[in-house]
C-alpha positions as CSV (number, residue, x, y, z in Angstrom):
1,M,0.1,-0.1,0.0
2,T,1.0,3.7,-0.6
3,V,1.2,6.2,2.0
4,E,-1.7,7.5,0.7
5,E,-3.7,4.4,0.4
6,K,-2.6,3.8,4.1
7,F,-4.3,7.2,5.0
8,G,-7.1,6.7,3.0
9,Q,-8.2,3.2,5.0
10,L,-8.0,5.9,8.2
11,Q,-10.7,8.2,7.0
12,Q,-14.0,7.7,7.4
13,L,-16.5,10.9,5.6
14,S,-20.4,11.5,6.4
15,W,-22.8,11.0,3.6
16,N,-25.2,13.8,5.1
17,N,-24.8,15.9,8.0
18,D,-27.8,14.2,10.3
19,T,-25.2,13.5,13.1
20,G,-23.3,16.7,13.3
21,P,-22.5,20.4,12.1
22,G,-21.1,20.8,8.7
23,E,-22.4,19.6,5.1
24,G,-22.3,16.3,3.6
25,Q,-19.4,14.8,1.8
26,N,-21.1,12.6,-0.7
27,K,-19.1,13.6,-4.0
28,E,-16.0,13.5,-2.2
29,A,-16.7,9.9,-0.9
30,R,-17.1,8.9,-4.2
31,E,-14.5,10.1,-5.9
32,L,-12.0,8.9,-3.1
33,A,-13.7,5.4,-3.3
34,A,-12.6,5.1,-6.6
35,K,-9.2,5.9,-6.1
36,G,-8.9,3.5,-3.1
37,L,-8.1,6.6,-0.6
38,L,-11.1,6.2,1.7
39,G,-11.9,3.5,4.7
40,S,-15.5,4.5,5.6
41,I,-18.7,6.0,5.0
42,L,-21.0,7.1,7.4
43,N,-25.1,7.5,7.4
44,L,-25.1,6.1,3.9
45,Y,-27.8,3.2,3.8
46,G,-29.9,1.0,1.6
47,A,-28.8,-1.7,0.0
48,E,-28.7,-0.3,-3.8
49,E,-27.1,2.9,-2.8
50,T,-24.4,1.3,-0.8
51,N,-23.7,-1.0,-3.6
52,E,-23.3,1.5,-5.9
53,V,-20.5,3.1,-3.9
54,Q,-19.0,-0.1,-2.9
55,R,-18.5,-0.9,-6.4
56,A,-16.4,1.8,-7.0
57,A,-14.2,1.1,-4.1
58,V,-13.9,-2.6,-5.0
59,E,-13.7,-2.5,-8.4
60,E,-12.2,0.9,-9.6
61,S,-9.8,1.3,-6.7
62,R,-5.6,-0.6,-7.2
63,L,-6.4,-2.6,-4.4
64,G,-10.2,-3.1,-4.1
65,I,-10.4,-2.6,-0.5
66,P,-14.1,-2.9,0.3
67,L,-15.7,0.3,2.3
68,I,-17.5,-0.4,5.5
69,Y,-20.3,1.5,6.3
70,G,-21.3,2.8,9.7
71,L,-24.8,4.2,11.1
72,D,-26.1,5.0,14.9
73,V,-28.7,2.3,15.2
74,I,-28.7,2.6,18.9
75,H,-32.3,1.5,19.8
76,G,-33.5,0.2,16.2
77,F,-33.3,0.9,12.7
78,H,-37.0,-0.1,11.9
79,T,-38.4,-1.2,14.9
80,T,-37.4,1.3,17.7
81,F,-37.4,-0.3,21.1
82,P,-37.5,2.2,24.1
83,V,-34.4,4.3,24.2
84,P,-31.3,2.4,26.1
85,L,-32.1,4.2,29.7
86,G,-35.2,2.4,29.7
87,Q,-33.9,-0.7,28.4
88,A,-31.6,-0.6,31.3
89,A,-34.6,-0.5,33.7
90,S,-35.7,-3.9,32.8
91,F,-32.6,-4.9,34.8
92,D,-32.7,-7.3,32.2
93,P,-30.1,-8.6,29.5
94,E,-32.3,-10.3,27.2
95,V,-34.1,-6.9,26.7
96,V,-31.1,-5.5,25.6
97,T,-30.0,-8.2,23.1
98,A,-33.4,-8.4,21.6
99,D,-33.1,-4.3,20.6
100,A,-29.7,-5.3,19.2
101,E,-30.8,-8.3,17.3
102,V,-33.4,-7.0,15.7
103,G,-31.6,-3.6,15.2
104,A,-28.9,-5.4,13.3
105,A,-31.1,-7.4,11.0
106,E,-32.5,-5.1,9.8
107,A,-29.4,-2.7,9.3
108,R,-27.6,-5.2,7.9
109,S,-30.1,-5.9,5.2
110,W,-29.9,-2.1,4.0
111,G,-26.2,-2.6,3.6
112,I,-24.9,-0.9,7.4
113,H,-21.8,-2.9,8.4
114,W,-21.3,-1.5,11.5
115,T,-23.7,0.4,14.4
116,F,-22.0,3.3,17.3
117,A,-23.5,1.3,19.8
118,P,-23.7,0.8,22.3
119,M,-22.7,3.8,24.6
120,A,-21.2,2.9,27.9
121,D,-21.3,6.0,30.1
122,V,-22.0,5.6,33.2
123,T,-23.7,9.2,34.1
124,R,-24.6,10.7,37.5
125,E,-26.5,13.9,35.3
126,P,-29.5,13.7,34.3
127,R,-29.5,17.2,33.3
128,W,-27.0,15.8,30.5
129,G,-29.3,14.6,27.7
130,R,-27.4,11.8,26.2
131,I,-28.3,10.0,29.4
132,A,-30.6,9.0,27.4
133,E,-28.6,6.7,25.3
134,G,-27.1,4.9,28.2
135,C,-27.8,2.8,31.3
136,G,-27.8,5.2,34.0
137,E,-25.5,5.6,37.2
138,D,-24.2,2.3,38.1
139,P,-20.8,1.2,36.5
140,Y,-22.2,-2.9,37.1
141,L,-25.4,-2.7,35.9
142,T,-23.8,-0.8,32.7
143,A,-21.4,-3.2,32.2
144,A,-23.6,-6.1,32.7
145,L,-25.9,-4.5,29.7
146,T,-23.2,-2.9,27.9
147,A,-21.6,-6.5,27.2
148,A,-25.5,-8.1,26.5
149,K,-25.9,-5.4,23.6
150,V,-22.2,-6.3,22.2
151,R,-23.4,-9.9,21.8
152,G,-26.5,-8.9,20.1
153,F,-25.2,-6.9,18.2
154,Q,-22.5,-9.2,16.6
155,G,-23.5,-13.1,17.8
156,E,-20.7,-15.6,17.2
157,D,-19.6,-14.0,14.2
158,Y,-20.6,-10.4,13.1
159,A,-19.7,-11.3,9.2
160,A,-23.1,-13.0,9.4
161,K,-26.0,-11.5,7.5
162,D,-28.0,-10.7,10.2
163,R,-25.0,-8.8,12.5
164,L,-23.1,-5.6,12.8
165,A,-19.9,-4.7,14.1
166,A,-20.3,-2.8,17.7
167,C,-18.7,0.3,18.8
168,V,-18.7,1.0,22.5
169,K,-18.8,5.0,23.2
170,H,-17.6,7.3,24.4
171,F,-14.0,6.5,25.5
172,V,-14.0,7.7,28.3
173,G,-15.7,9.8,30.9
174,Y,-18.2,11.8,28.6
175,G,-20.6,11.3,31.1
176,F,-19.3,13.4,33.8
177,P,-19.9,16.5,31.9
178,E,-19.7,19.8,34.4
179,G,-22.9,21.2,34.9
180,G,-24.5,18.6,32.7
181,R,-24.2,20.5,29.5
182,D,-23.0,17.6,26.7
183,Y,-19.5,18.2,25.3
184,N,-18.5,20.1,28.8
185,T,-15.1,19.9,30.3
186,V,-14.4,16.0,32.7
187,D,-12.1,16.7,35.7
188,I,-12.6,12.9,37.1
189,S,-9.8,11.4,39.5
190,E,-8.0,8.1,38.4
191,R,-9.4,6.2,41.0
192,R,-13.2,7.2,40.0
193,L,-12.2,6.7,36.1
194,R,-11.4,3.0,36.7
195,D,-14.0,2.1,39.3
196,V,-17.1,3.6,37.7
197,A,-16.1,4.8,34.0
198,L,-14.0,2.4,32.9
199,P,-15.7,-1.2,34.1
200,P,-18.4,-1.1,31.0
201,F,-15.9,-0.5,28.8
202,K,-14.0,-3.5,30.5
203,A,-16.7,-5.7,29.8
204,A,-17.0,-4.5,26.2
205,V,-13.4,-5.6,25.3
206,D,-14.1,-8.7,27.3
207,A,-17.3,-9.4,25.3
208,G,-15.3,-9.4,21.8
209,V,-16.3,-5.7,20.3
210,A,-15.0,-4.8,17.2
211,T,-14.4,-1.2,17.7
212,V,-14.4,2.0,20.2
213,M,-15.0,5.5,19.8
214,A,-13.4,8.5,21.6
215,S,-15.4,11.2,23.6
216,F,-15.8,14.8,22.7
217,N,-14.9,15.8,26.4
218,S,-11.6,16.5,28.0
219,I,-10.1,14.3,30.5
220,N,-8.0,16.1,33.9
221,G,-7.2,18.8,30.9
222,V,-6.4,16.2,28.0
223,P,-9.2,15.8,25.4
224,A,-9.4,12.3,24.6
225,H,-9.2,12.3,21.4
226,A,-5.2,13.2,21.9
227,N,-5.2,11.3,25.5
228,K,-2.5,8.6,25.4
229,H,-2.7,7.5,28.6
230,T,-6.2,6.3,28.2
231,L,-6.6,5.5,24.5
232,T,-3.3,3.4,24.7
233,E,-2.2,2.7,28.1
234,I,-5.4,1.5,29.5
235,L,-7.6,0.5,26.0
236,H,-4.8,-1.3,24.2
237,R,-2.1,-2.3,26.8
238,E,-4.2,-3.1,29.9
239,L,-7.6,-4.2,28.7
240,G,-6.0,-5.7,25.5
241,F,-8.5,-4.4,23.0
242,E,-7.1,-5.4,19.4
243,G,-9.9,-3.5,17.3
244,F,-9.8,-0.1,16.1
245,V,-10.5,3.5,17.6
246,I,-12.8,5.5,15.6
247,A,-12.9,9.7,16.4
248,D,-16.5,10.8,16.9
249,Y,-17.8,13.4,14.8
250,N,-14.8,16.1,14.2
251,G,-13.1,15.0,17.0
252,V,-10.0,15.3,16.1
253,G,-10.5,18.5,14.2
254,E,-11.8,19.8,17.5
255,L,-8.3,19.6,19.0
256,I,-7.7,23.0,17.4
257,P,-10.7,24.7,19.5
258,H,-10.0,22.7,22.7
259,G,-6.8,24.6,22.6
260,V,-4.2,21.4,22.2
261,A,-3.5,22.0,18.9
262,A,-1.7,24.6,16.7
263,D,-3.4,23.4,13.6
264,G,-4.4,20.3,11.9
265,A,-1.2,18.7,11.3
266,D,-0.9,19.4,15.6
267,A,-4.5,17.7,15.7
268,A,-3.4,14.7,13.1
269,R,0.0,14.0,15.1
270,L,-1.7,14.2,18.6
271,A,-4.9,12.1,17.8
272,L,-3.0,9.1,15.7
273,G,-0.5,9.4,18.2
274,A,-2.3,9.0,20.9
275,G,-4.5,6.1,19.5
276,V,-7.3,7.2,17.2
277,D,-6.7,5.1,14.3
278,M,-9.6,6.3,11.8
279,E,-10.8,9.9,11.8
280,M,-14.6,11.0,11.6
281,V,-15.5,13.5,8.7
282,S,-12.8,16.2,9.7
283,T,-9.7,15.0,7.0
284,T,-6.2,16.0,9.2
285,Y,-4.5,12.7,8.5
286,A,-5.0,12.4,5.2
287,E,-3.9,16.1,4.5
288,H,-0.7,15.9,6.7
289,G,0.0,12.5,7.2
290,R,2.7,12.4,5.0
291,K,4.6,15.5,6.3
292,L,4.3,14.3,9.4
293,L,5.9,10.8,8.6
294,E,8.7,12.7,6.6
295,S,9.4,15.0,9.7
296,G,9.4,11.8,12.2
297,K,6.4,13.7,14.1
298,L,4.7,10.2,13.4
299,S,5.8,6.6,13.2
300,R,5.5,4.6,10.2
301,E,4.9,1.7,12.9
302,R,2.1,3.5,14.1
303,L,0.5,4.4,10.7
304,D,1.1,0.7,9.9
305,D,-0.6,-0.6,13.3
306,A,-3.8,2.1,12.5
307,V,-4.5,0.5,9.2
308,A,-4.0,-3.1,10.6
309,R,-6.6,-2.8,12.9
310,I,-8.8,-1.4,10.2
311,L,-8.4,-3.8,7.6
312,R,-8.7,-6.7,10.3
313,I,-12.1,-5.7,11.3
314,K,-13.3,-5.5,7.5
315,M,-11.8,-9.1,7.3
316,R,-13.8,-10.3,10.5
317,L,-16.9,-8.4,8.8
318,G,-16.4,-10.7,5.8
319,L,-16.4,-7.8,3.4
320,F,-13.0,-8.9,1.4
321,E,-15.3,-11.9,0.2
322,N,-18.5,-10.4,0.2
323,P,-18.8,-6.8,-0.1
324,Y,-22.2,-6.0,-1.4
325,T,-25.6,-6.4,0.1
326,D,-28.3,-8.7,-1.1
327,E,-30.7,-6.2,-2.7
328,D,-33.7,-8.5,-2.8
329,G,-33.2,-9.4,1.1
330,Q,-33.3,-5.9,2.3
331,I,-36.0,-5.5,5.3
332,D,-38.3,-2.9,4.6
333,K,-40.6,-3.0,7.3
334,P,-41.4,-4.0,11.0
335,T,-42.1,-7.3,11.1
336,K,-44.8,-8.8,13.4
337,A,-42.0,-11.0,15.5
338,F,-39.8,-7.7,15.7
339,R,-43.2,-5.8,17.1
340,A,-43.4,-8.6,19.6
341,R,-40.1,-8.2,20.9
342,A,-39.9,-4.8,20.6
343,R,-43.9,-4.7,22.8
344,K,-42.4,-6.8,25.2
345,A,-39.4,-4.9,26.2
346,A,-41.1,-1.5,26.8
347,A,-43.6,-3.4,28.7
348,R,-40.3,-4.9,30.9
349,S,-38.6,-1.6,30.6
350,A,-41.5,0.7,32.2
351,V,-41.2,1.2,36.0
352,L,-44.5,1.9,38.5
353,L,-43.3,4.6,40.7
354,R,-46.4,5.3,42.8
355,N,-49.6,3.1,43.2
356,E,-51.9,4.8,46.0
357,D,-54.7,2.4,47.4
358,G,-54.1,-0.2,44.2
359,T,-55.3,2.2,41.5
360,L,-53.7,0.0,39.1
361,P,-54.2,-2.2,37.0
362,F,-57.7,-0.4,36.1
363,K,-60.1,-3.5,35.5
364,T,-61.5,-4.2,31.9
365,N,-64.8,-3.5,32.2
366,L,-64.4,0.3,32.6
367,S,-67.3,2.0,30.5
368,R,-65.7,5.6,29.6
369,V,-61.9,6.1,29.8
370,A,-60.4,9.5,29.2
371,V,-56.9,9.7,27.5
372,V,-55.6,13.5,28.5
373,G,-52.4,15.2,27.9
374,P,-50.1,16.4,25.1
375,L,-48.3,13.1,24.4
376,G,-51.8,10.9,24.8
377,D,-52.0,10.5,20.7
378,D,-48.3,10.8,19.6
379,T,-47.1,8.6,17.4
380,R,-43.6,10.3,17.0
381,E,-42.3,11.4,20.0
382,L,-42.5,7.9,21.8
383,H,-39.9,6.6,19.3
384,G,-37.1,8.9,21.8
385,T,-34.1,10.3,20.6
386,W,-31.8,8.5,17.9
387,A,-34.9,6.8,16.8
388,G,-33.4,5.7,13.4
389,P,-34.8,6.1,9.9
390,G,-38.0,4.0,11.3
391,A,-39.0,6.7,13.3
392,E,-40.0,9.2,9.7
393,K,-41.7,5.7,8.3
394,F,-43.2,4.0,10.6
395,P,-45.7,5.7,13.5
396,A,-45.5,4.5,17.3
397,V,-48.6,3.0,18.7
398,S,-49.7,5.9,20.8
399,V,-51.0,5.8,24.4
400,L,-54.8,6.3,22.9
401,E,-54.5,3.4,20.3
402,G,-53.3,1.2,23.0
403,V,-55.9,2.0,25.1
404,R,-58.3,1.8,22.7
405,K,-57.4,-1.7,21.8
406,A,-57.2,-3.0,25.4
407,L,-61.0,-2.1,25.9
408,P,-62.8,-2.7,22.5
409,D,-66.1,-2.1,24.3
410,A,-65.5,1.0,25.6
411,K,-65.8,4.7,25.2
412,V,-62.3,6.0,24.8
413,S,-62.1,9.9,24.3
414,F,-58.8,11.8,24.0
415,T,-58.5,15.8,25.1
416,K,-54.8,17.3,24.8
417,G,-55.0,19.7,27.3
418,C,-51.7,21.6,26.7
419,E,-49.0,21.2,24.6
420,V,-45.6,19.6,25.9
421,T,-43.7,23.3,26.2
422,G,-45.6,26.9,26.4
423,K,-47.5,28.5,28.6
424,D,-51.0,28.4,27.0
425,T,-53.8,26.9,29.6
426,G,-56.7,27.5,27.5
427,K,-57.4,23.7,26.7
428,I,-56.6,22.1,30.1
429,G,-60.4,22.7,31.5
430,R,-61.7,20.5,28.3
431,A,-59.3,17.9,29.4
432,V,-60.7,18.2,33.3
433,A,-64.3,18.4,31.8
434,A,-63.3,14.9,29.6
435,V,-61.8,13.0,32.6
436,R,-65.2,14.2,35.2
437,E,-67.3,12.5,32.2
438,A,-64.9,9.1,32.7
439,D,-64.3,6.5,35.0
440,A,-60.9,6.5,35.0
441,A,-58.2,8.5,33.6
442,V,-54.8,8.1,31.9
443,V,-52.7,11.5,31.7
444,V,-50.1,11.1,29.2
445,V,-47.1,13.6,29.9
446,G,-43.6,14.1,29.5
447,E,-40.6,15.2,27.3
448,K,-40.6,15.6,23.6
449,A,-37.9,13.3,21.6
450,S,-35.8,16.5,21.2
451,H,-35.7,17.1,24.7
452,S,-32.8,14.5,25.3
453,G,-30.0,13.2,23.4
454,E,-27.3,14.7,21.9
455,A,-26.7,18.3,22.6
456,A,-29.9,18.2,24.6
457,A,-29.3,19.5,28.0
458,R,-31.8,21.2,30.4
459,A,-31.6,23.1,33.2
460,D,-35.0,22.5,34.6
461,I,-35.6,18.8,34.4
462,T,-39.5,19.2,35.8
463,L,-42.3,18.3,33.1
464,P,-41.9,20.9,30.7
465,G,-45.0,24.0,30.2
466,V,-48.0,23.7,32.1
467,Q,-48.3,20.1,32.2
468,D,-47.8,20.2,36.2
469,Q,-50.8,22.2,36.0
470,L,-52.9,20.1,33.8
471,I,-52.1,16.9,36.6
472,T,-52.9,19.0,39.5
473,E,-56.5,20.2,37.9
474,V,-57.6,16.5,36.9
475,A,-56.6,15.3,40.8
476,G,-59.2,18.0,42.0
477,T,-61.9,15.6,39.8
478,G,-61.7,13.0,42.4
479,K,-61.3,10.2,39.7
480,P,-59.2,7.7,39.6
481,F,-56.1,8.3,37.3
482,V,-52.7,7.6,36.2
483,V,-50.3,9.5,34.9
484,V,-48.0,8.2,32.4
485,V,-44.9,9.8,31.7
486,L,-42.6,9.4,28.7
487,A,-39.2,10.9,28.9
488,G,-35.4,10.3,28.1
489,R,-34.4,11.1,31.6
490,P,-35.0,11.0,35.3
491,L,-37.3,13.8,35.9
492,A,-37.7,16.0,38.9
493,L,-41.2,14.8,39.6
494,S,-42.0,16.0,43.0
495,H,-45.2,18.0,42.1
496,V,-46.6,15.0,40.0
497,V,-45.9,12.4,43.2
498,K,-47.8,15.1,45.0
499,H,-51.0,15.2,43.2
500,S,-51.1,11.7,41.2
501,P,-52.4,8.4,42.8
502,A,-50.3,6.4,40.3
503,L,-47.5,6.8,38.6
504,L,-46.1,5.0,35.3
505,N,-42.7,6.1,34.2
506,A,-42.6,4.8,30.6
507,W,-39.6,6.5,29.1
508,H,-39.6,6.9,25.2
509,P,-40.7,3.2,24.5
510,G,-40.3,3.2,21.3
511,L,-42.8,1.5,17.9
512,E,-45.0,-0.4,20.5
513,G,-45.2,1.9,23.0
514,G,-48.9,2.5,23.2
515,N,-49.7,-1.0,23.2
516,A,-47.1,-2.3,26.0
517,I,-48.8,0.6,28.1
518,A,-51.7,-0.5,28.0
519,D,-50.5,-3.9,28.7
520,L,-49.5,-2.7,32.2
521,L,-52.4,-0.3,32.7
522,F,-54.9,-3.1,32.4
523,G,-52.9,-5.7,34.3
524,K,-52.1,-8.2,31.2
525,V,-48.4,-7.4,32.6
526,S,-47.2,-6.9,35.7
527,P,-44.9,-4.2,36.0
528,G,-41.1,-5.2,37.4
529,A,-38.6,-2.9,35.9
530,K,-36.6,-0.5,38.3
531,L,-34.6,2.7,37.8
532,P,-31.5,2.6,36.6
533,A,-31.0,6.2,38.0
534,Q,-32.0,8.2,41.1
535,F,-35.2,10.5,40.2
536,P,-34.3,13.7,42.3
537,R,-36.2,15.8,44.4
538,A,-35.2,19.1,42.4
539,V,-32.7,20.0,40.2
540,G,-30.5,22.0,42.8
541,Q,-29.3,18.2,44.3
542,L,-27.4,17.2,41.3
543,P,-25.0,15.5,40.5
544,Y,-26.8,13.0,42.9
545,Y,-26.5,9.2,42.7
546,Y,-26.7,6.2,45.4
547,A,-22.9,5.2,45.3
548,H,-21.5,8.0,46.9
549,D,-18.9,8.6,49.6
550,N,-20.0,8.8,53.2
551,T,-18.2,12.3,53.9
552,G,-17.1,12.7,57.5
553,R,-20.9,14.4,58.4
554,P,-23.2,12.1,56.8
555,Y,-26.6,13.2,57.0
556,D,-28.2,13.1,60.3
557,P,-31.2,14.3,61.3
558,D,-30.1,15.5,64.8
559,N,-27.5,17.2,63.9
560,D,-27.5,20.4,62.0
561,Y,-24.1,20.2,60.8
562,T,-24.5,17.2,58.5
563,S,-24.4,17.1,55.0
564,K,-28.2,18.3,54.0
565,Y,-30.0,21.0,51.8
566,L,-32.5,23.3,54.1
567,D,-34.9,23.4,51.6
568,L,-35.0,19.6,50.7
569,P,-35.8,16.6,52.9
570,H,-33.0,14.2,52.8
571,G,-32.6,11.3,50.1
572,P,-34.1,11.0,46.5
573,L,-37.7,11.2,45.3
574,F,-37.0,7.5,44.4
575,P,-34.1,5.7,44.8
576,F,-32.0,3.7,42.3
577,G,-33.3,0.2,41.8
578,F,-36.5,1.2,42.9
579,G,-40.0,0.0,41.5
580,L,-43.1,-1.5,42.2
581,S,-45.3,-4.5,41.2
582,Y,-48.8,-5.3,41.1
583,T,-47.5,-7.5,43.6
584,S,-45.1,-8.0,47.1
585,F,-42.2,-9.8,48.2
586,A,-40.2,-10.6,50.7
587,F,-36.5,-11.6,51.4
588,S,-35.4,-13.9,53.9
589,D,-32.5,-16.3,54.4
590,L,-29.5,-14.6,53.3
591,T,-26.2,-16.5,54.0
592,L,-23.0,-16.7,52.5
593,D,-20.8,-19.6,52.1
594,R,-18.2,-18.3,54.4
595,S,-18.0,-15.3,56.3
596,R,-14.6,-14.8,56.8
597,A,-11.6,-15.2,54.0
598,S,-7.9,-14.4,52.8
599,A,-8.1,-10.8,51.1
600,E,-4.8,-12.0,49.2
601,A,-6.6,-15.3,48.1
602,V,-9.7,-13.0,46.9
603,R,-7.2,-10.9,45.2
604,R,-5.6,-13.7,43.6
605,G,-8.7,-14.9,42.5
606,K,-8.7,-18.0,44.6
607,V,-11.5,-17.8,46.9
608,K,-14.7,-16.4,46.1
609,I,-17.7,-16.1,48.3
610,R,-21.3,-17.4,47.5
611,V,-24.2,-15.0,48.4
612,S,-27.3,-16.6,48.8
613,V,-31.4,-15.1,49.5
614,K,-34.6,-16.4,49.4
615,V,-37.2,-14.2,47.3
616,T,-40.8,-14.9,47.6
617,N,-44.3,-13.5,46.3
618,T,-46.3,-12.8,49.3
619,G,-49.3,-11.6,47.1
620,R,-51.9,-12.6,44.3
621,R,-50.9,-12.9,41.4
622,E,-47.7,-13.4,39.4
623,G,-44.8,-10.7,39.3
624,D,-41.3,-9.6,38.8
625,E,-38.8,-9.0,41.1
626,V,-35.2,-7.7,40.7
627,V,-32.9,-9.3,43.7
628,Q,-30.3,-6.3,44.0
629,L,-26.7,-7.2,45.8
630,Y,-25.0,-4.3,47.1
631,V,-21.4,-4.5,49.0
632,R,-20.2,-1.6,51.5
633,D,-16.6,-1.7,52.6
634,K,-16.6,-0.2,55.5
635,V,-13.0,0.8,56.0
636,A,-10.5,1.4,53.1
637,S,-7.4,3.2,52.5
638,V,-9.2,5.0,50.1
639,A,-12.5,6.0,51.4
640,Q,-15.3,3.8,49.8
641,P,-19.1,4.6,48.3
642,V,-21.5,4.0,50.9
643,R,-22.9,0.9,48.7
644,R,-21.8,-0.6,45.4
645,L,-24.1,-2.8,43.3
646,Q,-22.5,-6.4,42.8
647,G,-25.4,-8.4,41.7
648,F,-29.0,-8.5,40.1
649,E,-31.0,-11.0,38.8
650,R,-34.3,-10.4,37.6
651,V,-37.2,-13.4,38.3
652,T,-40.6,-14.2,37.6
653,L,-42.6,-15.6,40.7
654,A,-46.2,-17.1,40.6
655,P,-48.0,-16.2,44.0
656,G,-46.6,-17.8,47.1
657,R,-43.8,-19.6,45.4
658,S,-39.8,-18.6,46.8
659,R,-37.0,-18.8,44.7
660,T,-33.4,-18.9,46.0
661,V,-31.0,-16.7,44.2
662,S,-27.0,-17.2,44.4
663,F,-24.2,-14.4,43.5
664,T,-20.6,-14.5,43.4
665,L,-18.4,-11.9,44.9
666,G,-14.7,-11.8,43.7
667,A,-11.9,-9.3,43.8
668,D,-13.4,-6.8,41.3
669,D,-16.8,-6.8,43.5
670,L,-14.6,-6.4,46.9
671,G,-11.5,-4.5,45.6
672,F,-11.2,-0.9,44.4
673,H,-8.5,1.4,42.8
674,T,-6.3,4.0,43.8
675,N,-5.0,7.3,42.3
676,D,-2.0,5.4,41.1
677,P,-2.1,5.8,37.3
678,R,-1.0,2.3,37.0
679,G,-4.1,1.1,37.7
680,E,-3.7,-1.8,40.8
681,L,-6.5,-3.5,42.0
682,L,-6.6,-3.5,45.8
683,V,-8.6,-5.8,48.3
684,E,-7.5,-4.9,51.7
685,P,-8.6,-7.1,54.8
686,G,-11.9,-5.6,56.7
687,E,-15.3,-6.1,57.4
688,F,-17.6,-5.8,54.6
689,E,-21.5,-5.6,54.4
690,V,-23.5,-7.6,52.0
691,F,-27.2,-6.3,51.7
692,V,-29.7,-7.9,49.5
693,G,-33.0,-6.4,48.8
694,S,-35.2,-4.9,46.0
695,S,-33.5,-1.3,45.5
696,S,-30.5,0.2,46.7
697,E,-31.7,0.8,50.1
698,A,-31.9,-2.7,50.7
699,K,-32.2,-3.7,54.7
700,L,-31.0,-7.3,54.8
701,K,-27.4,-7.7,55.4
702,K,-24.6,-9.9,56.3
703,T,-20.9,-9.0,57.1
704,L,-18.1,-10.7,55.6
705,T,-14.5,-10.3,56.9
706,L,-11.6,-10.5,55.2
707,G,-7.9,-11.0,56.8
């Protein structure tokens, strides 16, 4: 390969400007593909369309190296599933895997080889719009579900015609932006980087993820695209990652406004030298690469390493043997089977947050039901952010449609009442009148899809507009009602809780959202999801998360000089791991197979501790419970979180039935990192509290002593 051909493999261009600033690069992409000077195209899909440009690369260029086509298949291509944060609420890896499998099959049939998912960014910032794309605030949950999504996308062999190469993103620390503003500065200690931000990426690498995307943010002053410590020392040397790293959209070029690169040549030197193998959209590698080599500012070994990594993934995708997509095999619409999987996923992801006096499930013999609220008949916002091309072609099932299907003999009315945003209250009276005429009401409120996702930070995360007023006036009717919240983030719902007898947080649930919500409201399905991130009482608490350090003055209601707010009750509105059911559960018989062990033996992997607990359905109907295990290291050389999730399992139990659930604790569960950049995992002697229950506030516990 010539030097120009090598740098060509390191270049990805965009077919349009859907995912970032600037214009599309269609003409340039066609020309460079034919010359063998392009490695990848972003945002071009369609079997016929991708084949046309692929032929130029394979049949006209000197070496015939195929292109790799990439697209953001985040939670569906045609068949949208709940946003990833909603899927995380399922605490069910099978939900995440189903989304990836369906999205991969649909996208691959349209000529896509590679998805920029999953997002593995742990975040404690619900103001940050991209919380919708991840799995919430906990590294253990995020790691488990990230690995499941990688396996779902890639399967056993991502050369298969229904699989995609995955790209775990954003490496690393992107979920900790100051102020919750997207792209903002991240200042994170080495220990928090390793104990909180990195575990999901390690899980993805262990699951065989093909590629990694660098993040937009700086990390302690060094932009991620120029960070050799994270990209080379940690990702390649420590984690053993063998695939390639791609920049985010214009991420290499943005090293200049970051203030670490003087010009394009400087940006290319820093990024490629740090470990970014493929450049997305900006073209500094191709423009300056040869001169950097000739001046000795870039080594030929590093260039060849980057090229080899990219070619290796293309080979594993089977592109050299079969570069084209079958134009007769394109999946043109969501299938019945795919819709069924999406409906199940949405039902397993919705969290019941409040249910006073057994308001839910509603009886199916109701004569009149009023659906009110700005999202009650919506068929677009339910898809959520990053919904894929299907969102423009296939309307989601609205809550109104779902309720009407569930109650075919009832009179189901709809009155919007107000818009999602704005201050107009003139239509609220009509909605209230409709509720007075009904036996029960479903109030559907929340955010638009554009209120979350990239570049969608919100300083105020209460319900937008006058939706709170709508709920207050509906409550004044005295009629039974449920508030259904559709959103891409945890919201501050204190007002809603005060005025609502029942509250279902359904996230942005995807294509089959309305049917899934109706399944829950009328008892066809019992809710069993849990919160993957705490819901704050007010935005002033943020960032706020369960796994915080204790501080020297932890909250004490009898001592004024402890950590608290003067104007808020202590604690979250709803804690991490919380979620109600239509039945009840009890935990008992918590046991450890050993109460004492050697810390050194645990660190070396020679000893593991088995934890078992019995969970019993004490109610009158079948239901799901998520058994959650938390650990607290009581005394350590570095202050530790008050609790850390280290195990979970979702179980289904019939009334009166019990099941024993077991977990294993090892070095990763009981150890921690210091601020040493070499990343040594310590497992220290001392006492550990082991909690098991239904949320991060679990009370049942045992003590483990490591000597």
